[in-house]
Backbone as XML, in Angstrom:
<?xml version="1.0"?>
<chain id="A" units="angstrom">
  <residue number="1" name="MET">
    <atom name="N" x="126.794" y="104.986" z="57.558"/>
    <atom name="CA" x="126.291" y="104.854" z="58.685"/>
    <atom name="C" x="125.607" y="103.464" z="58.557"/>
  </residue>
  <residue number="2" name="PHE">
    <atom name="N" x="125.282" y="103.310" z="59.687"/>
    <atom name="CA" x="125.089" y="102.016" z="60.238"/>
    <atom name="C" x="123.953" y="101.860" z="61.303"/>
  </residue>
  <residue number="3" name="THR">
    <atom name="N" x="122.692" y="101.469" z="61.366"/>
    <atom name="CA" x="121.696" y="100.586" z="62.145"/>
    <atom name="C" x="121.771" y="99.382" z="62.536"/>
  </residue>
  <residue number="4" name="THR">
    <atom name="N" x="121.797" y="99.271" z="64.258"/>
    <atom name="CA" x="121.647" y="98.155" z="64.913"/>
    <atom name="C" x="120.774" y="98.907" z="66.090"/>
  </residue>
  <residue number="5" name="SER">
    <atom name="N" x="120.752" y="97.915" z="67.133"/>
    <atom name="CA" x="119.711" y="98.064" z="68.395"/>
    <atom name="C" x="120.849" y="98.441" z="69.445"/>
  </residue>
  <residue number="6" name="MET">
    <atom name="N" x="120.622" y="98.487" z="70.542"/>
    <atom name="CA" x="120.999" y="99.416" z="71.491"/>
    <atom name="C" x="121.278" y="97.969" z="72.483"/>
  </residue>
  <residue number="7" name="GLU">
    <atom name="N" x="120.802" y="96.883" z="72.480"/>
    <atom name="CA" x="121.096" y="95.463" z="72.603"/>
    <atom name="C" x="122.239" y="95.370" z="72.316"/>
  </residue>
  <residue number="8" name="THR">
    <atom name="N" x="122.391" y="95.254" z="71.198"/>
    <atom name="CA" x="123.764" y="94.698" z="70.235"/>
    <atom name="C" x="124.804" y="95.399" z="70.646"/>
  </residue>
  <residue number="9" name="MET">
    <atom name="N" x="124.725" y="96.665" z="70.737"/>
    <atom name="CA" x="126.069" y="97.586" z="71.184"/>
    <atom name="C" x="126.622" y="97.622" z="72.757"/>
  </residue>
  <residue number="10" name="LYS">
    <atom name="N" x="125.152" y="97.305" z="73.395"/>
    <atom name="CA" x="125.879" y="96.858" z="74.771"/>
    <atom name="C" x="126.154" y="95.617" z="75.154"/>
  </residue>
  <residue number="11" name="LYS">
    <atom name="N" x="126.112" y="94.516" z="74.408"/>
    <atom name="CA" x="126.539" y="93.120" z="74.340"/>
    <atom name="C" x="127.701" y="92.686" z="74.915"/>
  </residue>
  <residue number="12" name="ASP">
    <atom name="N" x="128.803" y="93.347" z="75.016"/>
    <atom name="CA" x="130.018" y="93.468" z="75.244"/>
    <atom name="C" x="130.321" y="94.128" z="76.451"/>
  </residue>
  <residue number="13" name="PRO">
    <atom name="N" x="129.966" y="93.727" z="78.160"/>
    <atom name="CA" x="130.171" y="94.712" z="78.920"/>
    <atom name="C" x="131.521" y="95.486" z="79.284"/>
  </residue>
  <residue number="14" name="GLY">
    <atom name="N" x="132.758" y="94.328" z="78.714"/>
    <atom name="CA" x="134.045" y="94.993" z="78.635"/>
    <atom name="C" x="134.416" y="96.318" z="77.397"/>
  </residue>
  <residue number="15" name="SER">
    <atom name="N" x="133.497" y="96.273" z="76.687"/>
    <atom name="CA" x="133.673" y="97.082" z="75.456"/>
    <atom name="C" x="133.336" y="99.070" z="75.789"/>
  </residue>
  <residue number="16" name="MET">
    <atom name="N" x="134.037" y="99.438" z="75.120"/>
    <atom name="CA" x="133.899" y="101.350" z="74.861"/>
    <atom name="C" x="132.423" y="101.478" z="73.925"/>
  </residue>
  <residue number="17" name="LEU">
    <atom name="N" x="131.982" y="100.135" z="73.648"/>
    <atom name="CA" x="130.595" y="100.293" z="72.829"/>
    <atom name="C" x="129.451" y="100.194" z="74.058"/>
  </residue>
  <residue number="18" name="HIS">
    <atom name="N" x="129.537" y="99.660" z="74.559"/>
    <atom name="CA" x="129.039" y="99.003" z="76.527"/>
    <atom name="C" x="129.010" y="100.460" z="77.325"/>
  </residue>
  <residue number="19" name="ALA">
    <atom name="N" x="130.142" y="101.098" z="76.914"/>
    <atom name="CA" x="129.846" y="102.212" z="78.077"/>
    <atom name="C" x="129.209" y="103.426" z="77.614"/>
  </residue>
  <residue number="20" name="MET">
    <atom name="N" x="129.149" y="103.588" z="76.307"/>
    <atom name="CA" x="128.900" y="105.217" z="75.479"/>
    <atom name="C" x="127.654" y="104.756" z="75.547"/>
  </residue>
  <residue number="21" name="PHE">
    <atom name="N" x="126.977" y="103.111" z="75.372"/>
    <atom name="CA" x="125.360" y="103.408" z="75.840"/>
    <atom name="C" x="124.553" y="102.838" z="76.719"/>
  </residue>
  <residue number="22" name="SER">
    <atom name="N" x="125.687" y="102.907" z="78.111"/>
    <atom name="CA" x="124.934" y="101.984" z="79.081"/>
    <atom name="C" x="124.894" y="103.326" z="80.517"/>
  </residue>
  <residue number="23" name="GLY">
    <atom name="N" x="125.310" y="104.296" z="79.670"/>
    <atom name="CA" x="125.337" y="105.463" z="80.295"/>
    <atom name="C" x="126.369" y="106.050" z="81.064"/>
  </residue>
  <residue number="24" name="ARG">
    <atom name="N" x="127.399" y="104.700" z="80.910"/>
    <atom name="CA" x="128.953" y="105.256" z="81.476"/>
    <atom name="C" x="129.282" y="106.802" z="81.756"/>
  </residue>
  <residue number="25" name="PHE">
    <atom name="N" x="129.450" y="107.013" z="79.687"/>
    <atom name="CA" x="129.448" y="107.907" z="79.316"/>
    <atom name="C" x="128.355" y="109.166" z="78.930"/>
  </residue>
  <residue number="26" name="ASP">
    <atom name="N" x="128.868" y="110.340" z="79.093"/>
    <atom name="CA" x="127.740" y="110.895" z="78.539"/>
    <atom name="C" x="127.465" y="111.025" z="77.445"/>
  </residue>
  <residue number="27" name="SER">
    <atom name="N" x="127.052" y="110.031" z="76.810"/>
    <atom name="CA" x="126.968" y="110.302" z="75.167"/>
    <atom name="C" x="125.022" y="110.439" z="74.755"/>
  </residue>
  <residue number="28" name="LYS">
    <atom name="N" x="125.226" y="111.565" z="73.461"/>
    <atom name="CA" x="124.358" y="112.627" z="73.261"/>
    <atom name="C" x="123.513" y="112.211" z="72.084"/>
  </residue>
  <residue number="29" name="PRO">
    <atom name="N" x="123.021" y="111.488" z="71.544"/>
    <atom name="CA" x="121.933" y="111.154" z="70.548"/>
    <atom name="C" x="122.049" y="112.649" z="69.713"/>
  </residue>
  <residue number="30" name="ALA">
    <atom name="N" x="121.893" y="113.068" z="68.148"/>
    <atom name="CA" x="121.861" y="113.977" z="67.497"/>
    <atom name="C" x="120.177" y="114.293" z="67.810"/>
  </residue>
  <residue number="31" name="GLU">
    <atom name="N" x="119.850" y="114.968" z="66.746"/>
    <atom name="CA" x="117.999" y="115.748" z="66.884"/>
    <atom name="C" x="117.301" y="114.106" z="66.112"/>
  </residue>
  <residue number="32" name="ASP">
    <atom name="N" x="118.303" y="113.561" z="65.221"/>
    <atom name="CA" x="117.402" y="112.645" z="64.485"/>
    <atom name="C" x="117.408" y="111.246" z="65.538"/>
  </residue>
  <residue number="33" name="GLY">
    <atom name="N" x="118.526" y="110.956" z="66.730"/>
    <atom name="CA" x="118.456" y="109.784" z="67.095"/>
    <atom name="C" x="119.639" y="109.430" z="67.069"/>
  </residue>
  <residue number="34" name="SER">
    <atom name="N" x="120.428" y="109.380" z="66.069"/>
    <atom name="CA" x="121.887" y="108.523" z="65.622"/>
    <atom name="C" x="123.105" y="109.051" z="66.695"/>
  </residue>
  <residue number="35" name="TYR">
    <atom name="N" x="123.927" y="108.482" z="66.540"/>
    <atom name="CA" x="125.082" y="108.845" z="67.349"/>
    <atom name="C" x="126.392" y="108.859" z="66.355"/>
  </residue>
  <residue number="36" name="PHE">
    <atom name="N" x="126.752" y="109.683" z="66.459"/>
    <atom name="CA" x="128.432" y="109.803" z="65.912"/>
    <atom name="C" x="129.623" y="109.586" z="66.654"/>
  </residue>
  <residue number="37" name="ILE">
    <atom name="N" x="130.112" y="108.378" z="65.971"/>
    <atom name="CA" x="131.818" y="108.433" z="66.477"/>
    <atom name="C" x="132.372" y="108.546" z="65.023"/>
  </residue>
  <residue number="38" name="ASP">
    <atom name="N" x="133.665" y="109.456" z="65.287"/>
    <atom name="CA" x="134.428" y="110.151" z="64.148"/>
    <atom name="C" x="135.747" y="108.839" z="64.519"/>
  </residue>
  <residue number="39" name="ARG">
    <atom name="N" x="135.371" y="107.537" z="63.899"/>
    <atom name="CA" x="135.865" y="106.788" z="62.710"/>
    <atom name="C" x="135.699" y="106.417" z="62.104"/>
  </residue>
  <residue number="40" name="ASP">
    <atom name="N" x="136.757" y="105.805" z="60.996"/>
    <atom name="CA" x="136.316" y="105.141" z="59.863"/>
    <atom name="C" x="135.628" y="103.765" z="59.426"/>
  </residue>
  <residue number="41" name="GLY">
    <atom name="N" x="134.393" y="104.122" z="59.323"/>
    <atom name="CA" x="133.399" y="103.134" z="59.599"/>
    <atom name="C" x="133.652" y="101.788" z="58.021"/>
  </residue>
  <residue number="42" name="THR">
    <atom name="N" x="134.752" y="101.981" z="57.402"/>
    <atom name="CA" x="135.183" y="100.859" z="56.612"/>
    <atom name="C" x="135.117" y="99.191" z="57.508"/>
  </residue>
  <residue number="43" name="HIS">
    <atom name="N" x="135.096" y="99.054" z="58.537"/>
    <atom name="CA" x="135.558" y="97.374" z="59.150"/>
    <atom name="C" x="134.647" y="97.530" z="60.243"/>
  </residue>
  <residue number="44" name="PHE">
    <atom name="N" x="133.701" y="98.832" z="60.598"/>
    <atom name="CA" x="132.565" y="98.555" z="61.674"/>
    <atom name="C" x="131.578" y="97.613" z="61.438"/>
  </residue>
  <residue number="45" name="ARG">
    <atom name="N" x="131.112" y="97.608" z="60.352"/>
    <atom name="CA" x="130.428" y="96.300" z="59.970"/>
    <atom name="C" x="130.600" y="95.216" z="60.915"/>
  </residue>
  <residue number="46" name="TYR">
    <atom name="N" x="132.106" y="94.621" z="60.993"/>
    <atom name="CA" x="132.206" y="93.649" z="61.530"/>
    <atom name="C" x="131.621" y="93.166" z="62.908"/>
  </residue>
  <residue number="47" name="ILE">
    <atom name="N" x="132.026" y="94.592" z="63.980"/>
    <atom name="CA" x="131.793" y="94.376" z="64.905"/>
    <atom name="C" x="130.745" y="94.325" z="65.466"/>
  </residue>
  <residue number="48" name="PRO">
    <atom name="N" x="129.648" y="95.160" z="65.159"/>
    <atom name="CA" x="128.265" y="94.349" z="65.341"/>
    <atom name="C" x="127.774" y="93.414" z="65.006"/>
  </residue>
  <residue number="49" name="ASN">
    <atom name="N" x="128.239" y="93.015" z="63.702"/>
    <atom name="CA" x="128.122" y="91.060" z="62.942"/>
    <atom name="C" x="128.610" y="90.374" z="64.830"/>
  </residue>
  <residue number="50" name="TYR">
    <atom name="N" x="129.779" y="90.530" z="65.012"/>
    <atom name="CA" x="130.535" y="89.974" z="66.178"/>
    <atom name="C" x="129.363" y="89.543" z="67.499"/>
  </residue>
  <residue number="51" name="LEU">
    <atom name="N" x="128.919" y="91.098" z="67.809"/>
    <atom name="CA" x="128.222" y="91.519" z="69.282"/>
    <atom name="C" x="126.806" y="90.755" z="68.617"/>
  </residue>
  <residue number="52" name="ARG">
    <atom name="N" x="126.292" y="90.710" z="67.528"/>
    <atom name="CA" x="125.390" y="90.147" z="67.660"/>
    <atom name="C" x="125.392" y="88.009" z="67.477"/>
  </residue>
  <residue number="53" name="THR">
    <atom name="N" x="126.302" y="87.643" z="66.763"/>
    <atom name="CA" x="126.445" y="86.440" z="67.147"/>
    <atom name="C" x="127.217" y="85.818" z="67.919"/>
  </residue>
  <residue number="54" name="GLY">
    <atom name="N" x="127.904" y="86.390" z="68.006"/>
    <atom name="CA" x="129.369" y="85.796" z="68.621"/>
    <atom name="C" x="130.755" y="85.180" z="68.095"/>
  </residue>
  <residue number="55" name="GLN">
    <atom name="N" x="130.191" y="85.604" z="66.569"/>
    <atom name="CA" x="131.086" y="84.915" z="65.365"/>
    <atom name="C" x="131.830" y="85.905" z="64.812"/>
  </residue>
  <residue number="56" name="LEU">
    <atom name="N" x="133.181" y="85.429" z="64.550"/>
    <atom name="CA" x="133.881" y="86.664" z="63.803"/>
    <atom name="C" x="134.183" y="86.418" z="62.604"/>
  </residue>
  <residue number="57" name="VAL">
    <atom name="N" x="133.537" y="86.912" z="61.372"/>
    <atom name="CA" x="133.692" y="86.385" z="60.060"/>
    <atom name="C" x="134.074" y="87.708" z="59.203"/>
  </residue>
  <residue number="58" name="VAL">
    <atom name="N" x="135.203" y="86.978" z="58.980"/>
    <atom name="CA" x="135.855" y="88.158" z="58.014"/>
    <atom name="C" x="136.892" y="87.855" z="57.078"/>
  </residue>
  <residue number="59" name="PRO">
    <atom name="N" x="137.204" y="88.503" z="56.000"/>
    <atom name="CA" x="138.147" y="87.892" z="54.554"/>
    <atom name="C" x="139.658" y="87.754" z="55.147"/>
  </residue>
  <residue number="60" name="GLU">
    <atom name="N" x="140.150" y="86.318" z="54.662"/>
    <atom name="CA" x="141.623" y="86.388" z="54.973"/>
    <atom name="C" x="142.784" y="87.115" z="54.788"/>
  </residue>
  <residue number="61" name="ASP">
    <atom name="N" x="142.431" y="88.043" z="53.759"/>
    <atom name="CA" x="142.856" y="89.585" z="53.717"/>
    <atom name="C" x="143.911" y="89.884" z="54.669"/>
  </residue>
  <residue number="62" name="LYS">
    <atom name="N" x="144.940" y="90.104" z="54.968"/>
    <atom name="CA" x="145.819" y="90.722" z="55.688"/>
    <atom name="C" x="145.689" y="91.440" z="56.462"/>
  </residue>
  <residue number="63" name="ILE">
    <atom name="N" x="145.775" y="93.139" z="55.720"/>
    <atom name="CA" x="145.226" y="93.673" z="55.558"/>
    <atom name="C" x="143.954" y="94.491" z="56.183"/>
  </residue>
  <residue number="64" name="VAL">
    <atom name="N" x="142.806" y="93.738" z="55.840"/>
    <atom name="CA" x="141.493" y="93.971" z="55.869"/>
    <atom name="C" x="141.620" y="93.528" z="57.699"/>
  </residue>
  <residue number="65" name="ARG">
    <atom name="N" x="142.206" y="92.528" z="57.963"/>
    <atom name="CA" x="142.336" y="91.830" z="59.128"/>
    <atom name="C" x="143.070" y="92.559" z="60.551"/>
  </residue>
  <residue number="66" name="LYS">
    <atom name="N" x="144.547" y="93.537" z="59.788"/>
    <atom name="CA" x="145.114" y="93.893" z="60.600"/>
    <atom name="C" x="144.165" y="94.954" z="60.883"/>
  </residue>
  <residue number="67" name="GLU">
    <atom name="N" x="143.665" y="96.180" z="60.082"/>
    <atom name="CA" x="142.818" y="97.278" z="60.606"/>
    <atom name="C" x="141.631" y="96.540" z="61.160"/>
  </residue>
  <residue number="68" name="LEU">
    <atom name="N" x="140.713" y="95.998" z="61.305"/>
    <atom name="CA" x="139.943" y="95.219" z="61.985"/>
    <atom name="C" x="140.548" y="95.099" z="63.439"/>
  </residue>
  <residue number="69" name="LEU">
    <atom name="N" x="141.786" y="94.396" z="63.498"/>
    <atom name="CA" x="142.219" y="94.847" z="64.957"/>
    <atom name="C" x="142.264" y="95.883" z="65.502"/>
  </residue>
  <residue number="70" name="THR">
    <atom name="N" x="142.980" y="96.851" z="64.259"/>
    <atom name="CA" x="143.001" y="98.314" z="64.808"/>
    <atom name="C" x="141.504" y="98.927" z="65.753"/>
  </residue>
  <residue number="71" name="GLU">
    <atom name="N" x="140.483" y="98.253" z="64.696"/>
    <atom name="CA" x="139.038" y="99.148" z="65.207"/>
    <atom name="C" x="138.936" y="98.130" z="66.295"/>
  </residue>
  <residue number="72" name="ALA">
    <atom name="N" x="139.426" y="97.075" z="66.704"/>
    <atom name="CA" x="138.478" y="95.943" z="67.702"/>
    <atom name="C" x="139.223" y="96.622" z="68.881"/>
  </residue>
  <residue number="73" name="GLU">
    <atom name="N" x="140.647" y="96.963" z="69.148"/>
    <atom name="CA" x="141.133" y="97.729" z="70.270"/>
    <atom name="C" x="140.872" y="98.970" z="70.567"/>
  </residue>
  <residue number="74" name="PHE">
    <atom name="N" x="140.129" y="99.783" z="69.297"/>
    <atom name="CA" x="139.799" y="100.828" z="69.945"/>
    <atom name="C" x="138.233" y="100.677" z="70.735"/>
  </residue>
  <residue number="75" name="TYR">
    <atom name="N" x="137.644" y="99.654" z="70.125"/>
    <atom name="CA" x="136.606" y="99.542" z="70.552"/>
    <atom name="C" x="136.044" y="98.799" z="72.049"/>
  </residue>
  <residue number="76" name="GLN">
    <atom name="N" x="137.832" y="98.078" z="71.947"/>
    <atom name="CA" x="137.827" y="96.927" z="73.445"/>
    <atom name="C" x="136.994" y="95.989" z="73.058"/>
  </residue>
  <residue number="77" name="VAL">
    <atom name="N" x="136.488" y="95.591" z="72.102"/>
    <atom name="CA" x="135.812" y="94.200" z="71.840"/>
    <atom name="C" x="137.100" y="92.731" z="72.243"/>
  </residue>
  <residue number="78" name="GLN">
    <atom name="N" x="136.886" y="92.196" z="73.271"/>
    <atom name="CA" x="138.363" y="91.491" z="73.212"/>
    <atom name="C" x="137.621" y="89.784" z="72.901"/>
  </residue>
  <residue number="79" name="GLY">
    <atom name="N" x="137.050" y="89.627" z="72.651"/>
    <atom name="CA" x="136.509" y="88.352" z="71.375"/>
    <atom name="C" x="137.345" y="88.650" z="69.818"/>
  </residue>
  <residue number="80" name="ILE">
    <atom name="N" x="136.856" y="89.893" z="69.405"/>
    <atom name="CA" x="137.547" y="89.771" z="68.184"/>
    <atom name="C" x="139.029" y="89.837" z="68.451"/>
  </residue>
  <residue number="81" name="ILE">
    <atom name="N" x="139.363" y="90.782" z="69.274"/>
    <atom name="CA" x="141.158" y="90.778" z="69.480"/>
    <atom name="C" x="141.706" y="89.512" z="69.640"/>
  </residue>
  <residue number="82" name="ASP">
    <atom name="N" x="141.153" y="88.746" z="70.374"/>
    <atom name="CA" x="141.438" y="87.063" z="70.669"/>
    <atom name="C" x="141.633" y="86.871" z="69.472"/>
  </residue>
  <residue number="83" name="GLU">
    <atom name="N" x="140.144" y="86.749" z="68.779"/>
    <atom name="CA" x="140.345" y="86.154" z="67.626"/>
    <atom name="C" x="141.160" y="86.510" z="66.613"/>
  </residue>
  <residue number="84" name="LEU">
    <atom name="N" x="141.436" y="87.231" z="66.631"/>
    <atom name="CA" x="142.501" y="87.745" z="65.613"/>
    <atom name="C" x="144.397" y="87.794" z="65.790"/>
  </residue>
  <residue number="85" name="LYS">
    <atom name="N" x="144.270" y="87.703" z="66.555"/>
    <atom name="CA" x="145.206" y="87.925" z="67.251"/>
    <atom name="C" x="146.173" y="86.062" z="67.777"/>
  </residue>
  <residue number="86" name="ALA">
    <atom name="N" x="144.957" y="85.176" z="67.759"/>
    <atom name="CA" x="145.103" y="84.233" z="68.581"/>
    <atom name="C" x="145.422" y="83.277" z="66.475"/>
  </residue>
  <residue number="87" name="SER">
    <atom name="N" x="146.723" y="83.382" z="65.861"/>
    <atom name="CA" x="147.142" y="83.049" z="64.616"/>
    <atom name="C" x="148.293" y="82.582" z="64.748"/>
  </residue>
  <residue number="88" name="PRO">
    <atom name="N" x="148.852" y="81.260" z="65.887"/>
    <atom name="CA" x="150.742" y="80.359" z="65.880"/>
    <atom name="C" x="151.013" y="80.134" z="64.764"/>
  </residue>
  <residue number="89" name="PHE">
    <atom name="N" x="149.849" y="79.635" z="63.297"/>
    <atom name="CA" x="150.746" y="79.247" z="62.254"/>
    <atom name="C" x="150.561" y="80.133" z="61.364"/>
  </residue>
  <residue number="90" name="GLU">
    <atom name="N" x="150.644" y="81.453" z="61.526"/>
    <atom name="CA" x="150.373" y="82.494" z="60.231"/>
    <atom name="C" x="151.715" y="82.071" z="59.671"/>
  </residue>
  <residue number="91" name="ASP">
    <atom name="N" x="153.054" y="82.050" z="60.156"/>
    <atom name="CA" x="153.947" y="82.490" z="59.301"/>
    <atom name="C" x="154.401" y="80.835" z="58.944"/>
  </residue>
  <residue number="92" name="SER">
    <atom name="N" x="153.735" y="79.850" z="58.734"/>
    <atom name="CA" x="154.361" y="78.450" z="58.799"/>
    <atom name="C" x="154.208" y="78.061" z="56.957"/>
  </residue>
  <residue number="93" name="ILE">
    <atom name="N" x="154.919" y="77.754" z="56.263"/>
    <atom name="CA" x="155.442" y="77.848" z="54.538"/>
    <atom name="C" x="154.533" y="75.837" z="53.962"/>
  </residue>
  <residue number="94" name="ILE">
    <atom name="N" x="154.212" y="74.813" z="55.595"/>
    <atom name="CA" x="153.421" y="73.809" z="54.912"/>
    <atom name="C" x="152.496" y="74.096" z="54.684"/>
  </residue>
  <residue number="95" name="LEU">
    <atom name="N" x="152.059" y="74.091" z="55.927"/>
    <atom name="CA" x="150.241" y="74.209" z="56.065"/>
    <atom name="C" x="149.454" y="75.448" z="55.422"/>
  </residue>
  <residue number="96" name="SER">
    <atom name="N" x="148.255" y="74.797" z="55.092"/>
    <atom name="CA" x="147.562" y="75.930" z="53.679"/>
    <atom name="C" x="146.743" y="76.456" z="54.918"/>
  </residue>
  <residue number="97" name="THR">
    <atom name="N" x="146.421" y="77.584" z="54.305"/>
    <atom name="CA" x="145.124" y="78.717" z="55.293"/>
    <atom name="C" x="144.042" y="77.735" z="55.595"/>
  </residue>
  <residue number="98" name="GLU">
    <atom name="N" x="143.640" y="76.867" z="54.921"/>
    <atom name="CA" x="142.592" y="75.920" z="55.523"/>
    <atom name="C" x="143.076" y="75.093" z="56.495"/>
  </residue>
  <residue number="99" name="HIS">
    <atom name="N" x="144.155" y="74.559" z="56.686"/>
    <atom name="CA" x="144.725" y="73.869" z="57.866"/>
    <atom name="C" x="145.124" y="74.846" z="58.917"/>
  </residue>
  <residue number="100" name="CYS">
    <atom name="N" x="145.580" y="75.986" z="59.102"/>
    <atom name="CA" x="145.673" y="76.581" z="59.711"/>
    <atom name="C" x="144.554" y="77.077" z="60.732"/>
  </residue>
  <residue number="101" name="GLN">
    <atom name="N" x="143.665" y="77.173" z="59.672"/>
    <atom name="CA" x="142.284" y="77.846" z="60.427"/>
    <atom name="C" x="141.250" y="76.653" z="60.957"/>
  </residue>
  <residue number="102" name="THR">
    <atom name="N" x="141.639" y="75.454" z="60.767"/>
    <atom name="CA" x="141.290" y="74.082" z="61.476"/>
    <atom name="C" x="142.031" y="74.395" z="62.953"/>
  </residue>
  <residue number="103" name="LEU">
    <atom name="N" x="143.250" y="73.799" z="62.700"/>
    <atom name="CA" x="144.541" y="74.174" z="63.661"/>
    <atom name="C" x="143.792" y="74.799" z="64.914"/>
  </residue>
  <residue number="104" name="THR">
    <atom name="N" x="143.835" y="76.271" z="64.083"/>
    <atom name="CA" x="143.195" y="77.615" z="65.375"/>
    <atom name="C" x="142.158" y="77.498" z="65.909"/>
  </residue>
  <residue number="105" name="SER">
    <atom name="N" x="140.940" y="76.566" z="65.263"/>
    <atom name="CA" x="139.753" y="76.774" z="65.829"/>
    <atom name="C" x="139.523" y="75.769" z="66.781"/>
  </residue>
  <residue number="106" name="TRP">
    <atom name="N" x="140.456" y="74.310" z="66.299"/>
    <atom name="CA" x="140.813" y="73.081" z="67.568"/>
    <atom name="C" x="141.191" y="73.686" z="68.783"/>
  </residue>
  <residue number="107" name="LEU">
    <atom name="N" x="141.954" y="74.725" z="68.422"/>
    <atom name="CA" x="142.918" y="74.925" z="69.695"/>
    <atom name="C" x="142.525" y="76.422" z="70.122"/>
  </residue>
  <residue number="108" name="LYS">
    <atom name="N" x="141.220" y="76.782" z="69.667"/>
    <atom name="CA" x="140.888" y="77.860" z="70.016"/>
    <atom name="C" x="141.001" y="78.235" z="71.531"/>
  </residue>
  <residue number="109" name="HIS">
    <atom name="N" x="140.008" y="77.596" z="72.152"/>
    <atom name="CA" x="139.905" y="77.839" z="73.510"/>
    <atom name="C" x="141.397" y="78.060" z="74.685"/>
  </residue>
  <residue number="110" name="THR">
    <atom name="N" x="142.537" y="77.278" z="74.491"/>
    <atom name="CA" x="143.720" y="77.289" z="74.585"/>
    <atom name="C" x="144.758" y="78.051" z="74.235"/>
  </residue>
  <residue number="111" name="LEU">
    <atom name="N" x="144.274" y="79.361" z="72.923"/>
    <atom name="CA" x="145.100" y="80.238" z="72.378"/>
    <atom name="C" x="144.651" y="81.663" z="73.325"/>
  </residue>
  <residue number="112" name="THR">
    <atom name="N" x="143.464" y="81.419" z="73.537"/>
    <atom name="CA" x="142.910" y="82.386" z="74.017"/>
    <atom name="C" x="143.108" y="82.651" z="75.833"/>
  </residue>
  <residue number="113" name="SER">
    <atom name="N" x="143.383" y="81.426" z="76.129"/>
    <atom name="CA" x="143.615" y="81.014" z="78.065"/>
    <atom name="C" x="144.753" y="82.022" z="78.707"/>
  </residue>
  <residue number="114" name="ALA">
    <atom name="N" x="144.033" y="82.571" z="79.826"/>
    <atom name="CA" x="145.527" y="83.389" z="79.954"/>
    <atom name="C" x="146.864" y="82.212" z="80.465"/>
  </residue>
  <residue number="115" name="GLY">
    <atom name="N" x="148.018" y="82.777" z="80.028"/>
    <atom name="CA" x="148.973" y="82.072" z="80.375"/>
    <atom name="C" x="149.393" y="81.121" z="79.168"/>
  </residue>
  <residue number="116" name="HIS">
    <atom name="N" x="148.812" y="81.088" z="78.386"/>
    <atom name="CA" x="148.979" y="80.206" z="77.242"/>
    <atom name="C" x="149.824" y="80.831" z="76.244"/>
  </residue>
  <residue number="117" name="THR">
    <atom name="N" x="151.123" y="80.571" z="75.579"/>
    <atom name="CA" x="151.597" y="81.551" z="74.761"/>
    <atom name="C" x="152.326" y="79.890" z="73.518"/>
  </residue>
  <residue number="118" name="TYR">
    <atom name="N" x="152.571" y="80.187" z="72.655"/>
    <atom name="CA" x="153.023" y="79.028" z="71.428"/>
    <atom name="C" x="154.013" y="79.807" z="70.997"/>
  </residue>
  <residue number="119" name="SER">
    <atom name="N" x="155.415" y="78.813" z="71.503"/>
    <atom name="CA" x="156.620" y="79.245" z="70.455"/>
    <atom name="C" x="157.225" y="78.238" z="69.936"/>
  </residue>
  <residue number="120" name="LEU">
    <atom name="N" x="157.467" y="78.613" z="68.369"/>
    <atom name="CA" x="157.937" y="77.798" z="67.285"/>
    <atom name="C" x="159.411" y="76.832" z="67.879"/>
  </residue>
  <residue number="121" name="ILE">
    <atom name="N" x="159.107" y="75.514" z="67.919"/>
    <atom name="CA" x="160.617" y="75.008" z="68.745"/>
    <atom name="C" x="161.092" y="74.095" z="67.886"/>
  </residue>
  <residue number="122" name="TYR">
    <atom name="N" x="160.620" y="74.112" z="66.729"/>
    <atom name="CA" x="161.529" y="73.158" z="65.532"/>
    <atom name="C" x="160.993" y="73.776" z="64.382"/>
  </residue>
  <residue number="123" name="ARG">
    <atom name="N" x="161.526" y="74.122" z="63.681"/>
    <atom name="CA" x="161.259" y="74.034" z="62.031"/>
    <atom name="C" x="162.548" y="73.667" z="60.969"/>
  </residue>
  <residue number="124" name="ALA">
    <atom name="N" x="162.094" y="72.377" z="60.379"/>
    <atom name="CA" x="163.282" y="72.737" z="59.259"/>
    <atom name="C" x="163.876" y="73.247" z="58.136"/>
  </residue>
  <residue number="125" name="SER">
    <atom name="N" x="163.794" y="74.039" z="58.409"/>
    <atom name="CA" x="164.042" y="74.744" z="57.041"/>
    <atom name="C" x="165.208" y="75.885" z="57.997"/>
  </residue>
  <residue number="126" name="LEU">
    <atom name="N" x="165.311" y="75.938" z="59.118"/>
    <atom name="CA" x="165.655" y="76.398" z="60.580"/>
    <atom name="C" x="166.705" y="75.202" z="60.814"/>
  </residue>
  <residue number="127" name="ASN">
    <atom name="N" x="166.509" y="74.393" z="61.040"/>
    <atom name="CA" x="166.803" y="73.512" z="62.132"/>
    <atom name="C" x="167.212" y="72.136" z="61.752"/>
  </residue>
  <residue number="128" name="GLY">
    <atom name="N" x="167.343" y="72.500" z="60.035"/>
    <atom name="CA" x="167.618" y="71.202" z="59.559"/>
    <atom name="C" x="166.642" y="70.404" z="59.492"/>
  </residue>
  <residue number="129" name="TRP">
    <atom name="N" x="167.101" y="69.189" z="58.485"/>
    <atom name="CA" x="165.670" y="68.472" z="57.661"/>
    <atom name="C" x="165.584" y="67.104" z="58.126"/>
  </residue>
  <residue number="130" name="ALA">
    <atom name="N" x="167.102" y="66.914" z="58.907"/>
    <atom name="CA" x="167.229" y="65.431" z="59.562"/>
    <atom name="C" x="165.824" y="65.506" z="60.882"/>
  </residue>
  <residue number="131" name="ALA">
    <atom name="N" x="165.313" y="64.317" z="61.015"/>
    <atom name="CA" x="164.585" y="64.737" z="62.563"/>
    <atom name="C" x="165.522" y="64.427" z="63.645"/>
  </residue>
</chain>
């Protein structure tokens, strides 16, 4: 059971939550005023927290992030989807997690911009160690 405001649920105009609570869907509350959404609530708390602050704070655990991505895609919260999919350095063996996060934060706007994609062009372990 989660408690939040209607303003928070309607914060992302492209999301399913906005559609549910803005009148586009015929969503009716229960007698106590609550709404039932038939989803596993394990990672739902990250969604209203993101909607409130615009910041995604989530553990580095790959399974948690993958499960949250599934929920964000269900609820169509594009900001969370973009942040969770923006990981061009994920499989780097040289960069630490902290370095990957720093580079991703620096490149955040280009990683999520339309038309920008990143491709690995050189890897010493694949392409040879001599420059």
